[in-house]
N, C-alpha and C positions, 0 to 999 in steps of 0.2 A: 628366275627360272621359267622354262615353258614346257608345255606338253607336245608331245609329237605321238599321236596314235598310229600304230602300224594298221595295215589293212585287215590283218587277222584280228586284232583288238576291236576294230570298228564292227566287223562282222559279228563277233561274240556280243558286244555291247547291243547291237540292234536287235538281238535274239532275247534280251532281257525284258522283263515286264517294265512297264512304265515306272512302277514304284522302285524296282531295283535300278533303273536308269538314274532316277532321282538321286538315290543314295550313292551311286557310283559318282555322279557329278559332284555331290557334296564332298566325297572322299578326296576327288581330285582337287577341289578348292582347299582342303586342308593341306594336301600335299604340297601345292604351290605356296602355301603360307609357312609351313613348317614340316619338314620331313619327319620330325620327332613328335608331331601332334599325338597326344595321348590316344585318341580313337582309332588312329591307323595302326597302331602296333606294328610299324614298319620294322622289317629286319631283313638281313641278307638271307636269301633262299637258296642261291647256288653260288658260293664263293668263287668257284673256279670260272664260271661265265659272268660274274658280276650281276646276277639277277637278284633283285629285291621283291619282297612280297609285302603287301599291305591289306588291311581289312576294309572291305565294303560294309559288311554286317557280320553277323554271327556265322553265317554259312558261306559268304562269298569273299573271294580274295582278288586282287589284281596283281599283276606282276609287271615289273618294269626295270630297264636299265637307266643308269645315270651317266650321260656323256656330256661332259662340259657343263653348259647351263641348260641342258635339256634332259627331260624325263621322257624316255622312250617306252610308251605303253605297249606291252607285249600281248597281254590277254587278261580277261576277266572271267572267272569261272567259279563253279561250286567247289568248295574246299572239301577236300577228301578227309574223313575223320578217322 
């Protein structure tokens, strides 16, 4: 599998603190290793559009699509509670 960050994802990522960027990078490594990695808690977010959600930390999530052997990274943002 490989990662393909959209322009929107990159813009949001660049606005994160350095600490959150490092945590996001770590989550991406876990995603590449195993979609079902326990710390990601990955799940379908929008079944109709095929969007997945996974954890960066307690407060942040990233959203992505799976197309063939590619994770298309859509956004990374504060998780509404």
